[in-house]
DRENMI-458069 format. One record per atom (N, C-alpha, C, CB): residue number from 0; residue in one letter; atom name; y, x, z. Coordinates in pm, 1 decimal. Last residue first. Glycine has a CB too. Layout:
N
PT  pos  code  site         v         u         w
PT  NUM     A    CA         Y         X         Z
...
END
This chain:
112
PT  pos  code  site         v         u         w
PT  111     X     N    7720.3    6658.3    7767.3
PT  111     X    CA    7606.4    6737.7    7793.5
PT  111     X     C    7678.2    6814.2    7926.7
PT  111     X    CB    7552.9    6840.8    7652.4
PT  110     X     N    7886.6    6520.1    7486.6
PT  110     X    CA    7877.4    6528.7    7603.9
PT  110     X     C    7730.4    6604.7    7721.8
PT  110     X    CB    7905.6    6398.3    7609.9
PT  109     X     N    8114.2    6448.3    7192.8
PT  109     X    CA    7970.0    6492.2    7274.0
PT  109     X     C    7959.3    6503.6    7409.9
PT  109     X    CB    7923.2    6620.0    7239.7
PT  108     X     N    8239.1    6274.9    6972.1
PT  108     X    CA    8251.0    6308.4    7090.8
PT  108     X     C    8129.7    6318.8    7159.6
PT  108     X    CB    8329.6    6233.3    7145.3
PT  107     X     N    8486.3    6286.8    6692.3
PT  107     X    CA    8344.7    6278.3    6750.3
PT  107     X     C    8379.4    6349.9    6884.2
PT  107     X    CB    8214.7    6357.0    6653.5
PT  106     X     N    8711.7    6113.5    6433.1
PT  106     X    CA    8674.4    6184.4    6577.9
PT  106     X     C    8544.1    6194.4    6627.3
PT  106     X    CB    8735.6    6119.9    6685.1
PT  105     X     N    8938.3    6155.9    6179.1
PT  105     X    CA    8774.8    6144.5    6242.8
PT  105     X     C    8782.7    6182.3    6391.3
PT  105     X    CB    8653.8    6262.0    6163.1
PT  104     X     N    9264.4    5956.4    6114.0
PT  104     X    CA    9159.6    6113.4    6185.3
PT  104     X     C    9016.0    6042.1    6191.2
PT  104     X    CB    9212.7    6185.1    6397.6
PT  103     X     N    9398.6    5768.0    5945.8
PT  103     X    CA    9470.2    5866.3    6016.3
PT  103     X     C    9388.4    5947.1    6103.3
PT  103     X    CB    9571.7    5808.5    6089.7
PT  102     X     N    9249.1    5724.1    5614.2
PT  102     X    CA    9228.2    5706.1    5737.4
PT  102     X     C    9278.0    5844.5    5884.0
PT  102     X    CB    9074.8    5674.5    5716.5
PT  101     X     N    9249.4    5527.8    5363.9
PT  101     X    CA    9328.6    5607.6    5409.1
PT  101     X     C    9278.8    5600.9    5573.6
PT  101     X    CB    9478.8    5567.5    5365.9
PT  100     X     N    8905.5    5478.0    5168.6
PT  100     X    CA    9003.9    5432.2    5242.7
PT  100     X     C    9095.0    5526.6    5315.9
PT  100     X    CB    8950.3    5352.7    5323.7
PT   99     X     N    8753.0    5716.2    5076.3
PT   99     X    CA    8809.4    5622.2    4988.1
PT   99     X     C    8919.6    5571.2    5039.4
PT   99     X    CB    8727.5    5523.0    4953.8
PT   98     X     N    8900.2    6037.6    5275.9
PT   98     X    CA    8768.9    5871.6    5243.5
PT   98     X     C    8799.2    5805.3    5190.4
PT   98     X    CB    8716.8    5766.8    5333.9
PT   97     X     N    8930.2    6312.5    5418.1
PT   97     X    CA    8931.5    6242.6    5329.5
PT   97     X     C    8813.4    6155.7    5296.1
PT   97     X    CB    8964.7    6311.1    5248.4
PT   96     X     N    9130.6    6276.8    5771.5
PT   96     X    CA    8969.5    6326.5    5670.6
PT   96     X     C    8972.6    6251.3    5556.7
PT   96     X    CB    8799.1    6286.6    5744.5
PT   95     X     N    9362.2    6294.2    5919.3
PT   95     X    CA    9345.8    6265.7    5779.3
PT   95     X     C    9248.8    6313.6    5661.2
PT   95     X    CB    9447.5    6291.5    5743.0
PT   94     X     N    9249.6    6525.2    6131.8
PT   94     X    CA    9347.8    6414.3    6132.4
PT   94     X     C    9337.2    6445.5    5966.9
PT   94     X    CB    9516.2    6429.1    6233.2
PT   93     X     N    9007.3    6493.8    6381.0
PT   93     X    CA    9034.9    6585.3    6228.2
PT   93     X     C    9102.6    6501.6    6186.3
PT   93     X    CB    8917.3    6629.0    6114.5
PT   92     X     N    8923.8    6575.4    6705.9
PT   92     X    CA    8984.3    6518.4    6628.3
PT   92     X     C    9028.7    6585.3    6470.9
PT   92     X    CB    9077.3    6485.4    6707.8
PT   91     X     N    8592.1    6619.0    6944.9
PT   91     X    CA    8712.4    6651.6    6812.6
PT   91     X     C    8818.7    6565.8    6727.1
PT   91     X    CB    8640.9    6694.6    6703.4
PT   90     X     N    8602.3    6617.7    7302.3
PT   90     X    CA    8590.8    6508.1    7184.3
PT   90     X     C    8699.0    6621.8    7053.0
PT   90     X    CB    8687.7    6301.1    7249.8
PT   89     X     N    8337.0    6696.4    7524.1
PT   89     X    CA    8374.6    6777.0    7381.5
PT   89     X     C    8454.8    6626.7    7303.0
PT   89     X    CB    8190.8    6854.6    7272.4
PT   88     X     N    8243.1    6734.7    7840.2
PT   88     X    CA    8228.8    6588.0    7748.7
PT   88     X     C    8351.1    6674.7    7664.7
PT   88     X    CB    8272.5    6385.6    7839.4
PT   87     X     N    7994.7    6847.4    8084.9
PT   87     X    CA    8125.2    6857.3    7981.0
PT   87     X     C    8130.6    6736.1    7898.4
PT   87     X    CB    8118.2    6987.9    7874.2
PT   86     X     N    7908.6    6853.2    8405.7
PT   86     X    CA    7921.8    6798.3    8274.7
PT   86     X     C    7997.7    6771.6    8167.8
PT   86     X    CB    7902.1    6731.8    8280.4
PT   85     X     N    7799.0    7085.7    8639.7
PT   85     X    CA    7873.7    6926.8    8641.8
PT   85     X     C    7856.2    6912.8    8450.6
PT   85     X    CB    8102.8    6927.1    8724.0
PT   84     X     N    7807.7    7438.0    8628.3
PT   84     X    CA    7750.8    7315.7    8681.1
PT   84     X     C    7847.9    7213.4    8645.0
PT   84     X    CB    7723.2    7319.4    8833.7
PT   83     X     N    7840.2    7627.4    8367.6
PT   83     X    CA    7701.5    7545.2    8393.2
PT   83     X     C    7698.0    7436.2    8486.9
PT   83     X    CB    7596.1    7632.7    8443.6
PT   82     X     N    8060.1    7769.6    8209.5
PT   82     X    CA    8082.5    7677.2    8332.5
PT   82     X     C    7948.6    7572.0    8345.2
PT   82     X    CB    8236.2    7584.1    8309.9
PT   81     X     N    7923.1    7890.1    8002.4
PT   81     X    CA    8052.0    7941.4    8086.6
PT   81     X     C    8044.0    7917.9    8246.2
PT   81     X    CB    8188.8    7859.4    8032.9
PT   80     X     N    7724.2    7741.6    7866.7
PT   80     X    CA    7710.6    7830.6    7912.9
PT   80     X     C    7824.0    7951.5    8026.9
PT   80     X    CB    7668.1    7855.3    7809.1
PT   79     X     N    7927.1    7524.8    7823.9
PT   79     X    CA    7816.2    7487.5    7946.1
PT   79     X     C    7751.5    7613.3    7947.1
PT   79     X    CB    7698.5    7352.9    7919.7
PT   78     X     N    8093.4    7610.1    7673.9
PT   78     X    CA    8184.5    7571.7    7777.7
PT   78     X     C    8072.1    7523.5    7894.9
PT   78     X    CB    8300.0    7445.8    7722.5
PT   77     X     N    7941.6    7653.0    7425.3
PT   77     X    CA    8018.3    7776.9    7510.1
PT   77     X     C    8038.5    7749.7    7619.8
PT   77     X    CB    8143.7    7823.0    7472.2
PT   76     X     N    7858.1    7385.0    7376.2
PT   76     X    CA    7755.2    7492.1    7384.6
PT   76     X     C    7805.9    7651.3    7481.3
PT   76     X    CB    7721.9    7527.4    7210.1
PT   75     X     N    8064.3    7276.7    7263.9
PT   75     X    CA    8020.4    7219.2    7420.2
PT   75     X     C    7905.4    7337.1    7478.0
PT   75     X    CB    7931.0    7032.9    7409.0
PT   74     X     N    8171.9    7385.5    7049.1
PT   74     X    CA    8238.2    7420.8    7179.6
PT   74     X     C    8156.2    7355.6    7280.9
PT   74     X    CB    8390.7    7374.7    7190.7
PT   73     X     N    7922.7    7318.0    6874.2
PT   73     X    CA    7970.7    7468.5    6927.7
PT   73     X     C    8030.8    7478.1    7049.4
PT   73     X    CB    8069.2    7533.4    6842.2
PT   72     X     N    7967.3    7058.9    6935.3
PT   72     X    CA    7854.6    7068.1    6987.6
PT   72     X     C    7876.4    7253.0    6968.6
PT   72     X    CB    7721.6    6967.5    6905.0
PT   71     X     N    8224.4    7054.4    6725.6
PT   71     X    CA    8175.0    6999.6    6871.4
PT   71     X     C    8094.1    7034.7    7004.4
PT   71     X    CB    8118.3    6919.1    6846.3
PT   70     X     N    8173.8    7188.2    6477.5
PT   70     X    CA    8240.8    7236.3    6587.0
PT   70     X     C    8209.3    7168.2    6741.9
PT   70     X    CB    8382.6    7219.8    6547.8
PT   69     X     N    7976.2    6969.1    6385.2
PT   69     X    CA    7963.8    7148.4    6443.2
PT   69     X     C    8017.3    7143.0    6543.4
PT   69     X    CB    8034.1    7278.5    6366.5
PT   68     X     N    8127.4    6711.3    6426.5
PT   68     X    CA    7974.0    6795.3    6488.1
PT   68     X     C    7953.4    6844.3    6501.4
PT   68     X    CB    7886.9    6821.0    6482.1
PT   67     X     N    8313.3    6795.4    6167.7
PT   67     X    CA    8366.9    6775.0    6322.5
PT   67     X     C    8247.8    6772.4    6438.4
PT   67     X    CB    8450.3    6621.3    6332.9
PT   66     X     N    8138.0    7062.6    5968.6
PT   66     X    CA    8168.4    6870.2    6004.7
PT   66     X     C    8210.9    6867.9    6153.1
PT   66     X    CB    7996.8    6744.8    5992.2
PT   65     X     N    8165.9    7259.3    5880.1
PT   65     X    CA    8140.2    7169.0    5729.2
PT   65     X     C    8174.0    7029.4    5831.8
PT   65     X    CB    7930.7    7178.8    5626.5
PT   64     X     N    8352.6    7523.7    5961.1
PT   64     X    CA    8295.3    7446.6    6019.9
PT   64     X     C    8267.1    7338.5    5908.9
PT   64     X    CB    8364.9    7414.6    6136.6
PT   63     X     N    8470.2    7848.6    6009.4
PT   63     X    CA    8449.4    7757.2    5929.7
PT   63     X     C    8339.8    7660.8    5987.9
PT   63     X    CB    8421.1    7815.4    5806.4
PT   62     X     N    8705.1    7985.0    6242.8
PT   62     X    CA    8584.4    8004.9    6189.8
PT   62     X     C    8582.0    7865.7    6096.2
PT   62     X    CB    8463.3    8026.4    6308.5
PT   61     X     N    9003.5    7999.6    6414.0
PT   61     X    CA    8943.9    8060.3    6245.1
PT   61     X     C    8805.3    8045.8    6212.4
PT   61     X    CB    8959.2    8227.9    6220.9
PT   60     X     N    8803.1    7947.1    6702.3
PT   60     X    CA    8935.0    7993.0    6592.0
PT   60     X     C    8929.0    8043.3    6490.5
PT   60     X    CB    9018.5    8073.7    6624.4
PT   59     X     N    8613.7    7999.8    6873.2
PT   59     X    CA    8569.5    7909.9    6763.9
PT   59     X     C    8745.2    7911.7    6663.0
PT   59     X    CB    8503.4    7719.9    6847.9
PT   58     X     N    8728.7    8183.9    7055.9
PT   58     X    CA    8619.1    8209.7    6981.6
PT   58     X     C    8603.3    8129.5    6853.0
PT   58     X    CB    8511.3    8192.3    7062.6
PT   57     X     N    8854.1    8027.5    7198.1
PT   57     X    CA    8948.4    8091.3    7169.3
PT   57     X     C    8801.7    8187.1    7033.3
PT   57     X    CB    9047.0    8175.1    7333.8
PT   56     X     N    8696.2    7873.3    7435.6
PT   56     X    CA    8687.2    7813.9    7302.6
PT   56     X     C    8813.4    7915.5    7189.8
PT   56     X    CB    8731.6    7621.5    7326.3
PT   55     X     N    8774.4    8061.0    7667.4
PT   55     X    CA    8597.5    8065.8    7585.6
PT   55     X     C    8644.6    7963.3    7464.5
PT   55     X    CB    8419.3    7976.6    7709.1
PT   54     X     N    9047.1    7951.9    7714.8
PT   54     X    CA    9012.4    8105.4    7644.2
PT   54     X     C    8869.0    8141.8    7571.2
PT   54     X    CB    9019.8    8217.1    7764.4
PT   53     X     N    8981.1    7744.8    7803.4
PT   53     X    CA    9062.8    7732.9    7702.9
PT   53     X     C    9049.3    7840.6    7601.1
PT   53     X    CB    9186.6    7724.2    7751.2
PT   52     X     N    8844.3    7824.6    8064.0
PT   52     X    CA    8787.8    7725.5    7950.8
PT   52     X     C    8850.3    7723.8    7827.2
PT   52     X    CB    8792.2    7588.3    7990.0
PT   51     X     N    9076.7    7928.1    8204.2
PT   51     X    CA    8959.6    8070.0    8116.0
PT   51     X     C    8888.8    7900.4    8023.7
PT   51     X    CB    8767.8    8215.6    8290.3
PT   50     X     N    9241.9    7730.1    8197.3
PT   50     X    CA    9288.6    7870.6    8149.9
PT   50     X     C    9164.4    7927.6    8059.1
PT   50     X    CB    9323.6    7978.6    8289.2
PT   49     X     N    9115.9    7608.2    8385.6
PT   49     X    CA    9131.0    7556.6    8229.4
PT   49     X     C    9171.9    7680.0    8161.7
PT   49     X    CB    9250.1    7429.3    8200.5
PT   48     X     N    8809.1    7669.0    8586.9
PT   48     X    CA    8973.9    7722.4    8585.5
PT   48     X     C    9024.3    7681.6    8429.9
PT   48     X    CB    8991.5    7923.7    8613.9
PT   47     X     N    8630.0    7474.8    8753.2
PT   47     X    CA    8654.0    7530.0    8608.2
PT   47     X     C    8788.9    7563.0    8668.3
PT   47     X    CB    8641.9    7421.2    8454.7
PT   46     X     N    8652.5    7425.6    9051.7
PT   46     X    CA    8494.7    7470.0    8949.9
PT   46     X     C    8518.5    7566.7    8844.0
PT   46     X    CB    8422.2    7331.3    8854.2
PT   45     X     N    8894.8    7534.5    9261.4
PT   45     X    CA    8863.6    7464.4    9171.2
PT   45     X     C    8715.7    7547.3    9093.3
PT   45     X    CB    9001.3    7443.3    9086.6
PT   44     X     N    8804.3    7620.6    9591.3
PT   44     X    CA    8888.4    7657.1    9451.6
PT   44     X     C    8829.6    7531.2    9368.0
PT   44     X    CB    8847.6    7834.7    9368.3
PT   43     X     N    8808.2    7301.1    9838.8
PT   43     X    CA    8735.1    7434.6    9801.5
PT   43     X     C    8806.6    7482.0    9623.7
PT   43     X    CB    8527.0    7393.5    9800.5
PT   42     X     N    8973.9    7047.2    9858.4
PT   42     X    CA    8987.2    7198.6    9942.1
PT   42     X     C    8898.5    7314.3    9924.9
PT   42     X    CB    8971.0    7180.1   10086.2
PT   41     X     N    8671.3    6905.6    9845.3
PT   41     X    CA    8818.8    6875.3    9834.3
PT   41     X     C    8849.1    6986.0    9930.1
PT   41     X    CB    8876.4    6714.1    9876.8
PT   40     X     N    8423.4    6940.7    9658.9
PT   40     X    CA    8458.6    6951.1    9775.6
PT   40     X     C    8601.7    6957.5    9794.2
PT   40     X    CB    8398.1    7047.1    9824.4
PT   39     X     N    8251.0    6825.9    9374.9
PT   39     X    CA    8378.2    6878.6    9432.2
PT   39     X     C    8412.3    6872.9    9572.5
PT   39     X    CB    8477.0    6818.9    9374.1
PT   38     X     N    8028.2    6782.1    9103.6
PT   38     X    CA    8067.8    6804.2    9211.9
PT   38     X     C    8177.0    6874.7    9261.5
PT   38     X    CB    7993.1    6836.3    9248.8
PT   37     X     N    8188.5    6670.0    8784.4
PT   37     X    CA    8130.3    6713.1    8891.9
PT   37     X     C    8128.1    6728.3    8991.7
PT   37     X    CB    8113.9    6761.8    8894.3
PT   36     X     N    8334.3    6695.2    8443.7
PT   36     X    CA    8278.8    6614.4    8569.9
PT   36     X     C    8208.7    6683.4    8615.0
PT   36     X    CB    8213.3    6494.3    8561.9
PT   35     X     N    8543.7    6785.2    8213.1
PT   35     X    CA    8432.0    6816.3    8292.1
PT   35     X     C    8441.6    6761.0    8398.3
PT   35     X    CB    8408.0    6937.4    8313.8
PT   34     X     N    8679.3    6723.5    7869.2
PT   34     X    CA    8641.1    6653.0    8024.4
PT   34     X     C    8521.7    6738.4    8071.6
PT   34     X    CB    8587.3    6469.2    8019.0
PT   33     X     N    8901.9    6779.3    7640.0
PT   33     X    CA    8799.0    6851.2    7710.8
PT   33     X     C    8764.1    6763.7    7814.0
PT   33     X    CB    8838.7    6986.9    7762.3
PT   32     X     N    8965.2    6765.8    7284.2
PT   32     X    CA    9016.1    6739.9    7438.8
PT   32     X     C    8847.1    6727.6    7483.2
PT   32     X    CB    9140.8    6566.4    7473.5
PT   31     X     N    9146.5    6901.8    7008.9
PT   31     X    CA    9029.1    6905.3    7115.9
PT   31     X     C    9052.0    6846.7    7227.2
PT   31     X    CB    8988.8    7029.5    7156.1
PT   30     X     N    9242.3    6907.8    6661.7
PT   30     X    CA    9256.7    6838.7    6789.8
PT   30     X     C    9134.1    6863.2    6875.5
PT   30     X    CB    9278.3    6687.6    6768.9
PT   29     X     N    9319.7    7145.4    6455.6
PT   29     X    CA    9210.4    7057.9    6478.8
PT   29     X     C    9259.3    6994.6    6652.0
PT   29     X    CB    9042.0    7159.4    6463.6
PT   28     X     N    9486.1    7252.7    6186.2
PT   28     X    CA    9496.4    7229.4    6319.9
PT   28     X     C    9382.8    7111.1    6340.9
PT   28     X    CB    9652.9    7190.5    6361.9
PT   27     X     N    9298.1    7462.3    5875.1
PT   27     X    CA    9367.1    7331.3    5947.6
PT   27     X     C    9385.3    7332.0    6092.1
PT   27     X    CB    9285.9    7206.1    5925.0
PT   26     X     N    9241.2    7671.3    5654.5
PT   26     X    CA    9208.0    7639.5    5777.9
PT   26     X     C    9356.8    7524.9    5825.4
PT   26     X    CB    9182.2    7799.6    5872.0
PT   25     X     N    9195.3    7616.6    5333.0
PT   25     X    CA    9323.6    7682.9    5399.0
PT   25     X     C    9267.7    7596.5    5541.7
PT   25     X    CB    9515.0    7639.0    5316.2
PT   24     X     N    9030.0    7543.0    5116.5
PT   24     X    CA    9095.6    7647.0    5069.5
PT   24     X     C    9212.7    7721.6    5186.0
PT   24     X    CB    9160.7    7589.1    4937.3
PT   23     X     N    8846.2    7365.7    5214.7
PT   23     X    CA    8760.6    7482.9    5212.0
PT   23     X     C    8882.5    7609.7    5210.9
PT   23     X    CB    8647.4    7478.4    5064.4
PT   22     X     N    8899.8    7127.8    5093.6
PT   22     X    CA    8918.4    7183.6    5267.1
PT   22     X     C    8870.3    7237.5    5282.4
PT   22     X    CB    8905.4    7135.9    5379.0
PT   21     X     N    8840.3    7139.5    4878.8
PT   21     X    CA    9007.6    7162.1    4887.8
PT   21     X     C    8995.4    7163.9    5046.8
PT   21     X    CB    9130.1    7018.3    4810.2
PT   20     X     N    8583.7    7110.2    4861.8
PT   20     X    CA    8652.4    7240.0    4855.9
PT   20     X     C    8772.9    7256.8    4840.5
PT   20     X    CB    8615.1    7306.6    4776.3
PT   19     X     N    8413.7    6974.8    5140.0
PT   19     X    CA    8488.2    6947.9    4995.5
PT   19     X     C    8580.6    7075.3    4968.5
PT   19     X    CB    8592.1    6797.8    4997.7
PT   18     X     N    8347.6    6962.1    5389.6
PT   18     X    CA    8266.2    7009.3    5307.2
PT   18     X     C    8367.1    7027.6    5141.6
PT   18     X    CB    8128.7    6899.2    5313.5
PT   17     X     N    8543.0    7110.8    5674.6
PT   17     X    CA    8551.2    7012.2    5564.1
PT   17     X     C    8423.9    7060.9    5486.0
PT   17     X    CB    8701.0    7015.6    5472.6
PT   16     X     N    8727.3    7315.4    5842.1
PT   16     X    CA    8693.4    7195.3    5887.4
PT   16     X     C    8630.0    7102.9    5749.7
PT   16     X    CB    8829.2    7133.1    5961.4
PT   15     X     N    8845.2    7598.2    5964.7
PT   15     X    CA    8823.2    7561.2    5852.9
PT   15     X     C    8733.6    7458.7    5831.3
PT   15     X    CB    8796.9    7651.1    5794.8
PT   14     X     N    9105.5    7622.9    6261.3
PT   14     X    CA    8945.0    7615.6    6169.3
PT   14     X     C    8952.3    7553.4    6024.2
PT   14     X    CB    8822.8    7505.6    6254.1
PT   13     X     N    9310.7    7633.9    6543.4
PT   13     X    CA    9281.4    7619.6    6355.1
PT   13     X     C    9140.8    7678.9    6305.8
PT   13     X    CB    9409.9    7725.3    6253.0
PT   12     X     N    9344.1    7393.5    6753.0
PT   12     X    CA    9242.5    7499.2    6737.9
PT   12     X     C    9257.6    7494.7    6594.3
PT   12     X    CB    9087.8    7475.2    6800.4
PT   11     X     N    9494.0    7277.4    7082.0
PT   11     X    CA    9510.2    7254.9    6900.7
PT   11     X     C    9424.6    7401.3    6897.9
PT   11     X    CB    9720.6    7253.6    6801.9
PT   10     X     N    9441.7    7005.2    7299.3
PT   10     X    CA    9394.1    7158.9    7263.0
PT   10     X     C    9413.8    7157.0    7117.0
PT   10     X    CB    9225.3    7202.5    7304.2
PT    9     X     N    9493.5    6791.5    7423.8
PT    9     X    CA    9561.9    6824.0    7270.5
PT    9     X     C    9543.1    6943.0    7276.8
PT    9     X    CB    9718.4    6792.4    7231.0
PT    8     X     N    9365.7    6807.6    7754.0
PT    8     X    CA    9414.1    6729.3    7634.5
PT    8     X     C    9479.5    6804.3    7541.5
PT    8     X    CB    9500.9    6625.0    7667.9
PT    7     X     N    9111.2    6809.0    8029.0
PT    7     X    CA    9229.9    6920.5    7912.5
PT    7     X     C    9244.8    6878.8    7749.1
PT    7     X    CB    9154.9    7109.2    7896.2
PT    6     X     N    9062.7    6739.9    8320.6
PT    6     X    CA    9078.6    6661.5    8161.0
PT    6     X     C    9185.6    6819.3    8125.0
PT    6     X    CB    9193.0    6435.4    8153.2
PT    5     X     N    8813.3    6716.2    8569.7
PT    5     X    CA    8928.2    6773.2    8525.1
PT    5     X     C    8924.2    6752.4    8337.9
PT    5     X    CB    8927.9    6943.2    8588.2
PT    4     X     N    8688.1    6551.2    8848.8
PT    4     X    CA    8684.1    6532.0    8655.5
PT    4     X     C    8869.6    6610.3    8655.3
PT    4     X    CB    8669.9    6269.7    8564.8
PT    3     X     N    8430.2    6536.1    9079.7
PT    3     X    CA    8585.5    6571.0    9008.7
PT    3     X     C    8623.5    6532.3    8872.3
PT    3     X    CB    8609.4    6719.4    8999.3
PT    2     X     N    8290.3    6367.7    9359.3
PT    2     X    CA    8278.2    6424.9    9198.3
PT    2     X     C    8459.2    6397.5    9156.4
PT    2     X    CB    8133.8    6299.4    9071.2
PT    1     X     N    8188.1    6400.0    9672.7
PT    1     X    CA    8298.6    6325.7    9566.7
PT    1     X     C    8296.2    6436.8    9436.5
PT    1     X    CB    8487.8    6308.8    9647.4
PT    0     X     N    7890.7    6422.3    9905.8
PT    0     X    CA    7973.1    6546.5    9786.4
PT    0     X     C    8087.2    6415.9    9678.9
PT    0     X    CB    7789.5    6659.9    9631.4
END
């Protein structure tokens, strides 16, 4: 059976993300990309409905996370519980993270 890949890119989630007090003042838009890989039979219905996958992540909206890793892992757990077949990859992007040198973004990716 061939393997299929579904990607959902550029999802925007509003969450409080960071350890510093200034980062906890207001929620920010956090970028998220998803990828699902698994067996797929041509002509069969989609294994993952992307609208449902995005809706599952809605429970993360408005939440507080100290680290991008925590947000990515929680998103992965939600997706795996809702769509157990195949493998998910979650990529979280935090724009302009506070750092000694100017950085455009911090990115963390987790799969399972």
